[in-house]
C-alpha positions as CSV (number, residue, x, y, z in Angstrom):
1,M,3.1,103.3,36.9
2,P,5.6,104.9,34.6
3,V,9.3,104.2,35.3
4,A,10.8,107.5,36.4
5,F,14.4,108.5,36.2
6,Q,14.0,111.8,37.9
7,C,16.0,114.9,37.1
8,T,18.6,116.0,39.6
9,N,21.3,118.6,39.5
10,E,23.8,115.8,38.7
11,Q,21.6,114.3,36.0
12,M,20.1,117.4,34.5
13,F,19.3,115.8,31.2
14,D,17.4,112.8,32.6
15,V,13.7,113.1,31.8
16,S,10.9,111.0,33.2
17,P,7.8,109.8,31.2
18,D,5.8,112.2,33.4
19,D,7.9,115.1,32.3
20,I,7.5,114.1,28.7
21,R,3.7,114.1,29.0
22,T,3.3,117.2,31.2
23,G,6.4,119.3,31.4
24,S,7.4,122.4,29.4
25,I,7.7,121.4,25.8
26,P,10.8,123.4,24.8
27,K,12.6,122.5,28.1
28,V,11.8,118.8,27.8
29,L,12.6,118.7,24.1
30,V,15.9,120.3,24.6
31,A,16.7,118.1,27.6
32,L,16.0,115.0,25.5
33,A,17.8,116.3,22.5
34,A,21.0,117.5,24.3
35,P,22.5,114.1,24.8
36,L,21.5,113.1,21.3
37,V,23.1,116.2,19.8
38,V,26.3,115.4,21.7
39,Q,26.0,111.8,20.6
40,N,25.6,112.8,16.9
41,L,28.5,115.2,17.3
42,V,30.6,112.4,18.6
43,Q,29.6,110.2,15.6
44,V,30.6,113.0,13.2
45,V,33.9,113.2,15.0
46,Q,34.4,109.6,14.0
47,Q,33.8,110.5,10.4
48,V,36.0,113.5,10.6
49,V,38.8,111.5,12.1
50,D,38.6,108.9,9.4
51,A,38.6,111.6,6.7
52,F,41.5,113.4,8.6
53,W,43.8,110.4,8.5
54,L,42.8,109.1,5.1
55,G,43.2,112.6,3.6
56,R,46.9,112.3,4.7
57,I,47.3,109.3,2.5
58,G,45.8,111.0,-0.6
59,E,42.7,112.3,-2.4
60,A,42.1,108.8,-3.9
61,E,41.8,107.2,-0.4
62,L,39.5,110.0,0.8
63,G,37.4,109.7,-2.4
64,A,37.1,105.9,-1.8
65,V,35.1,106.5,1.3
66,G,32.8,108.9,-0.6
67,L,32.4,106.4,-3.4
68,V,31.1,103.7,-1.1
69,T,29.1,106.0,1.3
70,P,25.9,105.7,-0.7
71,L,26.3,101.9,-0.9
72,T,26.9,101.5,2.8
73,S,24.0,103.7,3.5
74,V,21.7,101.5,1.4
75,L,22.7,98.4,3.3
76,V,22.3,100.2,6.6
77,A,18.8,101.2,5.5
78,L,17.8,97.7,4.5
79,A,19.4,96.0,7.6
80,I,19.0,98.5,10.4
81,V,16.8,101.5,9.8
82,G,13.5,99.6,9.5
83,P,13.7,97.6,12.8
84,M,15.2,100.5,14.6
85,V,12.7,103.1,13.7
86,G,9.9,100.6,14.2
87,A,11.2,99.8,17.7
88,H,11.6,103.5,18.6
89,V,8.1,104.4,17.6
90,V,6.3,101.3,19.0
91,V,8.3,101.3,22.3
92,S,7.6,105.0,22.9
93,Q,3.8,104.6,22.2
94,R,3.6,101.6,24.5
95,V,5.5,103.4,27.3
96,G,3.1,106.3,26.9
97,A,0.2,103.9,27.3
98,D,1.9,102.5,30.4
99,E,2.4,99.1,28.7
100,E,6.0,98.5,29.7
101,R,6.4,94.8,29.4
102,P,5.0,94.8,25.8
103,A,7.4,97.7,25.2
104,R,10.4,95.7,26.3
105,R,9.3,92.7,24.3
106,A,9.0,94.9,21.2
107,A,12.6,96.1,21.8
108,F,13.8,92.5,22.0
109,N,12.2,91.6,18.7
110,G,13.9,94.6,17.1
111,V,17.2,93.0,18.2
112,V,16.2,89.7,16.6
113,L,15.3,91.4,13.3
114,T,18.6,93.4,13.1
115,F,20.6,90.3,13.9
116,L,19.1,88.6,10.9
117,F,19.3,91.5,8.5
118,G,22.7,92.7,9.8
119,T,24.2,89.3,9.2
120,A,22.9,89.2,5.7
121,A,24.3,92.7,4.9
122,A,27.7,91.8,6.4
123,L,27.9,88.7,4.2
124,L,26.9,90.7,1.1
125,A,29.5,93.4,1.7
126,F,32.3,90.9,2.3
127,F,31.7,88.6,-0.7
128,F,30.4,91.1,-3.3
129,A,32.4,94.2,-2.6
130,D,34.1,94.2,-6.0
131,P,31.1,94.1,-8.2
132,L,29.0,96.4,-6.0
133,V,31.7,99.1,-6.0
134,R,32.4,98.8,-9.7
135,A,28.7,99.1,-10.4
136,I,28.8,102.5,-8.8
137,A,31.9,103.6,-10.7
138,T,30.7,102.5,-14.1
139,V,31.6,105.8,-15.7
140,D,35.3,105.4,-14.9
141,P,36.1,101.9,-13.6
142,D,39.9,102.7,-13.6
143,A,39.5,105.8,-11.4
144,R,42.0,106.0,-8.6
145,A,39.4,105.8,-5.9
146,V,37.9,102.4,-7.1
147,E,40.4,99.9,-5.8
148,P,40.8,101.4,-2.3
149,A,37.0,101.7,-2.2
150,I,36.7,97.9,-2.8
151,T,39.2,97.2,-0.1
152,Y,37.5,99.5,2.3
153,F,34.0,98.2,1.7
154,S,34.9,94.5,2.2
155,A,36.7,95.3,5.5
156,Y,33.7,97.3,6.6
157,A,31.4,94.3,6.5
158,P,31.3,93.5,10.3
159,V,30.0,97.1,10.9
160,F,26.6,96.2,9.6
161,L,26.1,93.4,12.2
162,F,27.5,95.3,15.2
163,M,25.8,98.6,14.3
164,G,22.5,96.9,13.9
165,L,22.6,95.1,17.2
166,S,23.7,98.3,19.0
167,D,21.2,100.6,17.4
168,S,18.2,98.2,18.0
169,L,19.0,98.2,21.7
170,E,19.4,101.9,21.7
171,A,15.9,102.2,20.2
172,G,14.6,100.8,23.5
173,F,16.3,103.5,25.5
174,L,15.1,106.1,23.1
175,G,11.5,104.9,23.3
176,W,11.8,105.2,27.1
177,G,13.2,108.8,26.8
178,D,16.6,107.8,28.2
179,T,18.8,109.6,25.7
180,R,21.8,109.7,28.1
181,A,22.2,105.9,27.7
182,T,22.5,106.3,23.9
183,L,25.1,109.0,24.4
184,Y,27.3,106.7,26.5
185,V,27.0,104.0,23.9
186,N,28.0,106.2,21.0
187,V,30.8,107.9,22.9
188,T,32.3,104.4,23.5
189,A,32.0,103.5,19.8
190,V,33.7,106.6,18.6
191,A,36.4,106.6,21.4
192,V,37.5,103.1,20.3
193,N,37.5,104.1,16.7
194,V,39.4,107.3,17.2
195,L,42.1,105.5,19.3
196,L,42.5,102.7,16.8
197,D,42.5,104.9,13.6
198,P,46.1,106.0,13.6
199,V,47.2,102.6,14.8
200,L,45.4,100.6,12.2
201,I,45.8,103.1,9.3
202,F,49.5,104.0,9.8
203,G,50.8,101.6,12.4
204,Y,51.5,104.4,14.9
205,G,52.8,103.0,18.2
206,V,53.3,99.5,17.0
207,P,56.9,98.7,16.0
208,G,57.3,96.8,12.8
209,F,53.6,97.4,11.7
210,D,53.2,99.8,8.8
211,G,49.4,100.1,9.0
212,L,46.6,98.8,6.8
213,A,45.6,102.1,5.1
214,V,41.9,102.1,4.2
215,T,41.4,98.6,5.6
216,G,42.6,99.9,9.0
217,A,40.0,102.7,8.9
218,A,37.2,100.2,8.3
219,L,38.4,97.8,11.0
220,A,38.7,100.6,13.5
221,T,35.0,101.5,12.8
222,A,34.0,97.8,13.2
223,A,35.8,97.6,16.6
224,G,34.1,100.7,17.8
225,Y,30.6,99.4,17.1
226,A,31.5,96.0,18.6
227,A,32.4,97.8,21.8
228,S,29.2,99.9,21.7
229,F,27.1,96.8,21.4
230,L,28.7,95.2,24.5
231,L,28.1,98.4,26.5
232,V,24.4,98.8,25.5
233,L,23.8,95.2,26.2
234,A,25.2,95.6,29.7
235,L,23.0,98.7,30.2
236,A,19.9,96.9,29.0
237,L,20.6,93.9,31.3
238,G,20.6,96.1,34.4
239,L,23.1,98.9,34.5
240,R,20.3,101.5,33.8
241,D,17.1,102.0,35.7
242,S,15.0,102.9,32.7
243,F,14.8,100.4,29.8
244,R,15.7,96.9,31.0
245,L,15.5,93.5,29.3
246,T,14.8,90.4,31.4
247,R,14.6,86.7,30.5
248,A,10.8,87.0,30.4
249,D,11.0,89.8,27.8
250,A,13.2,87.6,25.5
251,R,10.3,86.1,23.7
252,L,9.9,86.0,19.9
253,S,6.6,87.5,18.8
254,L,5.7,87.4,15.2
255,S,3.0,90.0,15.7
256,D,5.6,92.3,17.2
257,C,8.0,91.7,14.3
258,R,5.2,92.4,11.8
259,E,4.3,95.6,13.7
260,L,7.9,96.8,13.8
261,L,8.4,96.2,10.1
262,A,5.1,97.8,9.2
263,V,6.1,101.0,11.0
264,G,9.8,101.0,10.2
265,W,10.1,99.6,6.7
266,P,8.8,102.8,5.0
267,N,11.8,104.6,6.6
268,A,14.1,101.9,5.2
269,G,12.5,102.5,1.8
270,Q,13.0,106.2,2.3
271,R,16.7,105.7,2.9
272,V,17.1,103.4,-0.1
273,A,15.3,105.9,-2.3
274,Q,17.6,108.7,-1.1
275,D,20.8,106.7,-1.4
276,A,19.9,105.3,-4.9
277,V,19.8,108.9,-6.1
278,R,23.0,109.7,-4.1
279,I,24.8,106.9,-6.0
280,V,23.7,108.5,-9.3
281,V,24.8,111.9,-8.0
282,V,28.2,110.4,-7.3
283,V,28.4,109.3,-10.9
284,L,27.3,112.8,-12.0
285,V,30.0,114.4,-9.9
286,F,32.5,112.0,-11.5
287,V,31.3,113.1,-15.0
288,A,31.3,116.8,-14.3
289,G,34.2,117.2,-11.9
290,G,36.4,114.1,-11.9
291,T,38.4,113.1,-8.8
292,A,38.5,116.8,-7.7
293,G,34.7,117.0,-7.8
294,L,34.4,113.7,-5.9
295,A,36.8,115.0,-3.2
296,A,34.7,118.2,-2.9
297,Y,31.5,116.1,-2.6
298,V,33.0,114.0,0.2
299,I,34.3,117.0,2.1
300,G,31.0,118.8,1.7
301,A,29.1,115.7,3.0
302,R,31.4,115.5,6.0
303,V,31.1,119.2,6.9
304,A,27.3,119.1,6.3
305,S,27.0,116.2,8.7
306,V,28.3,118.4,11.5
307,A,25.7,121.1,10.7
308,F,22.9,118.5,10.7
309,I,23.7,117.4,14.3
310,P,21.1,119.6,16.0
311,A,18.3,118.6,13.6
312,S,19.0,114.9,13.9
313,G,19.1,115.0,17.7
314,L,15.9,117.1,17.8
315,Q,14.2,114.7,15.4
316,Q,14.9,111.6,17.6
317,A,14.0,113.5,20.8
318,A,10.7,114.7,19.2
319,Q,9.8,111.2,18.0
320,S,10.2,109.9,21.6
321,M,8.2,112.8,23.0
322,I,5.5,112.7,20.3
323,G,5.2,108.9,20.5
324,Q,4.7,108.8,24.2
325,N,2.2,111.7,24.1
326,L,0.2,109.9,21.4
327,G,0.3,106.7,23.5
328,A,-1.2,108.8,26.4
329,G,-3.8,110.4,24.1
330,H,-2.2,114.0,24.4
331,T,-2.7,114.9,20.7
332,E,-2.4,118.7,21.1
333,R,0.9,118.3,23.0
334,A,2.2,116.1,20.2
335,R,1.3,118.7,17.6
336,S,3.0,121.5,19.6
337,T,6.1,119.4,20.0
338,T,6.5,119.1,16.3
339,W,6.2,122.8,15.6
340,T,8.4,123.8,18.5
341,G,11.1,121.4,17.2
342,V,10.8,122.9,13.7
343,G,11.4,126.4,15.1
344,I,14.4,125.4,17.1
345,A,15.9,123.4,14.2
346,V,15.4,126.3,11.7
347,V,17.2,128.7,14.0
348,A,20.1,126.4,14.8
349,L,20.7,125.3,11.1
350,T,20.5,128.9,9.9
351,L,23.3,129.9,12.3
352,A,25.3,126.9,11.1
353,G,24.8,127.8,7.5
354,A,26.0,131.4,8.2
355,V,29.2,130.1,9.7
356,Q,29.8,127.8,6.8
357,W,29.2,130.5,4.2
358,V,31.9,132.7,5.8
359,V,34.8,130.2,6.2
360,P,34.4,127.5,3.5
361,E,38.2,127.4,2.7
362,A,39.2,126.8,6.3
363,L,36.7,124.0,6.6
364,A,38.0,122.3,3.4
365,T,41.6,122.4,4.5
366,V,40.8,120.8,7.8
367,F,40.2,117.6,5.9
368,V,42.9,117.8,3.2
369,P,45.6,120.3,4.1
370,D,47.4,120.0,0.8
371,I,44.2,119.8,-1.3
372,A,44.7,120.6,-5.0
373,P,43.5,124.0,-6.2
374,Q,40.7,122.7,-8.4
375,A,39.3,120.4,-5.6
376,L,39.5,123.4,-3.2
377,A,37.6,125.6,-5.6
378,Y,34.8,123.0,-6.0
379,T,34.7,122.4,-2.2
380,V,34.2,126.1,-1.5
381,D,31.4,126.3,-4.0
382,Y,29.7,123.2,-2.6
383,L,29.9,124.4,1.0
384,Q,28.4,127.8,0.2
385,I,25.6,126.4,-1.9
386,L,24.7,123.8,0.8
387,A,24.7,126.5,3.5
388,L,21.8,128.3,1.7
389,G,19.5,125.4,2.4
390,Y,20.4,124.4,5.9
391,W,17.3,125.9,7.4
392,A,15.2,123.7,5.2
393,I,17.1,120.6,6.3
394,G,16.3,121.4,9.9
395,A,12.6,121.9,9.2
396,G,12.5,118.7,7.1
397,Y,14.0,116.6,9.9
398,L,11.5,117.7,12.5
399,L,8.5,117.4,10.2
400,R,9.5,113.9,9.3
401,G,9.8,113.1,13.0
402,G,6.2,114.4,13.5
403,F,4.9,112.0,10.8
404,N,7.0,109.1,12.0
405,A,5.9,109.3,15.6
406,A,2.3,109.2,14.3
407,R,3.1,105.9,12.4
408,R,2.9,107.9,9.2
409,T,6.3,106.7,8.0
410,K,5.0,106.2,4.5
411,T,4.5,110.0,4.3
412,S,8.2,110.5,5.1
413,M,9.0,107.9,2.4
414,V,6.9,109.6,-0.3
415,A,8.4,113.0,0.6
416,S,11.8,111.6,0.1
417,L,10.9,110.0,-3.2
418,L,9.6,113.4,-4.4
419,Q,12.7,115.2,-3.0
420,Y,15.3,112.9,-4.6
421,W,13.6,111.4,-7.6
422,G,11.2,114.3,-8.4
423,V,13.5,117.3,-7.8
424,R,17.2,116.5,-7.2
425,L,17.9,113.8,-9.8
426,P,16.1,115.5,-12.7
427,I,17.8,118.9,-12.0
428,A,21.2,117.4,-11.6
429,A,21.0,115.1,-14.7
430,A,19.6,117.8,-16.9
431,S,22.1,120.4,-15.8
432,V,25.1,118.0,-16.5
433,Y,24.0,116.2,-19.7
434,V,21.7,118.8,-21.3
435,L,22.8,122.2,-20.1
436,D,26.5,121.3,-19.5
437,G,26.3,123.3,-16.2
438,G,29.3,121.8,-14.6
439,V,29.7,120.2,-11.1
440,Q,28.3,123.3,-9.4
441,S,24.9,122.5,-11.0
442,V,24.8,119.2,-9.2
443,F,25.5,121.0,-5.9
444,W,22.6,123.4,-6.6
445,A,20.3,120.4,-7.2
446,V,21.0,119.2,-3.7
447,T,20.0,122.5,-2.1
448,L,16.9,123.1,-4.2
449,S,15.5,119.7,-3.4
450,N,16.1,120.3,0.4
451,V,14.1,123.5,0.2
452,A,11.3,122.0,-1.9
453,V,10.7,119.1,0.5
454,A,10.7,121.3,3.6
455,L,8.0,123.6,2.3
456,G,5.9,120.7,1.0
457,L,6.1,118.8,4.3
458,A,5.2,121.9,6.4
459,A,2.1,122.5,4.3
460,Y,1.1,118.9,4.4
461,Y,1.6,118.5,8.2
462,W,-0.5,121.5,8.9
463,Y,-3.3,120.1,6.6
464,E,-3.2,116.6,8.0
465,T,-3.2,117.7,11.7
466,S,-6.1,120.0,11.0
467,D,-7.9,116.9,9.5
468,G,-7.5,114.7,12.6
469,M,-4.3,112.8,11.8
470,L,-3.0,112.9,15.4
471,E,-6.3,111.9,16.9
472,R,-6.5,108.9,14.6
473,A,-2.9,108.0,15.5
474,A,-3.6,108.2,19.2
475,A,-6.6,105.9,18.9
476,K,-4.5,103.4,16.8
477,A,-1.7,103.5,19.4
478,S,-4.2,102.8,22.2
479,D,-5.7,99.8,20.3
480,A,-2.3,98.4,19.4
481,A,-1.0,98.7,23.0
482,A,-4.1,97.0,24.4
483,E,-3.8,94.2,21.9
484,S,-0.1,93.7,22.6
485,A,-0.8,93.5,26.3
486,G,-3.4,90.9,25.8
């Protein structure tokens, strides 16, 4: 019998597994996505607050965060993304097949994997911050952003462990369709971060303490994720009625670990492939636009992360819904969920892009009120160029979700390789080094690559689903669930 956490007027966004398999697709998808959208918005608030306070120190400190962002993203991909995505997909399919104990065991083994990988990432960041950051800034090792970036990255090290543990447990709740639990966890992480930022960065409210500048920003983030891990652990041990871990579930299973990694590691490879190119793009921005260009790139990334919120939430919700339906053998419903999500995401992101196109200067000055004229000009250009491709980002998120939930994570990885290495990097490098197109040409490479991958994924998803991809995925999910139960 499926575990139901039924919808009530007080809990309008709670969705039961029965709803996921039989209810109105748009209604259930939105109900699942709504807490995730709020959760992602809260996470972006965290990034915005960090940028808000660091921007009041100076452009170099703000640029420092941008300089290490691709590096932190690579370590997150290697340490966290693989086990988390694997747990999300495997747990959802086992729940769909009514194999709940194997689903809980898979979630536990995801926690074990992220503990091991997260610890390794934290040690790497702490002891090798200097050479890793300088490797990114090889073009201008004396740039003002480099030293604060080294300081920030070494202090950021504990985040990898606490984020991994928290996210791996959240994957269990996501697989069950309990997206409200993940909302509570992330609100806690960001609330702690937001409260500590002004204290640890500037020393506000603490007599005799002048603050730790960029170190304070990193430590505030680490404290937030530590708090979120404690909360999600408490939820998993009995404070929620959906996903629960018991002592019987805490059993190491090498077969589960292999399955989680087989499903999730292509997504980790996808992230690494993306972020390796982003590191090169940071270098190209340095070459073409200097510190002003880097500040524009950071501000653009922060603003864009707000616009991506609906697509990211819808992707996670769709993966849960598609995974459970494939586990239950409802292939047509899984297909319809993907295309419904694509439609919703395209509309939402198109509206976000229209707003960004109209008020780019206002968005830029939110982050750096006294931003220099050149940096402001670059930021306006980047925000408007990005806005033109927002619809494609929305479609790409949902199409990847459709492939991921069918255990076709390698398809998502290949799509990202083509997007970043086949389109973005060649256009950006050629425009800077061959055509001398300026920093704006790097910005155009980002948008063109987003559009290219969205169109390619749409065509390929239509072709593969017409050729029986979902039917094969449902059969494989059924066999895997039966084997894990045995």
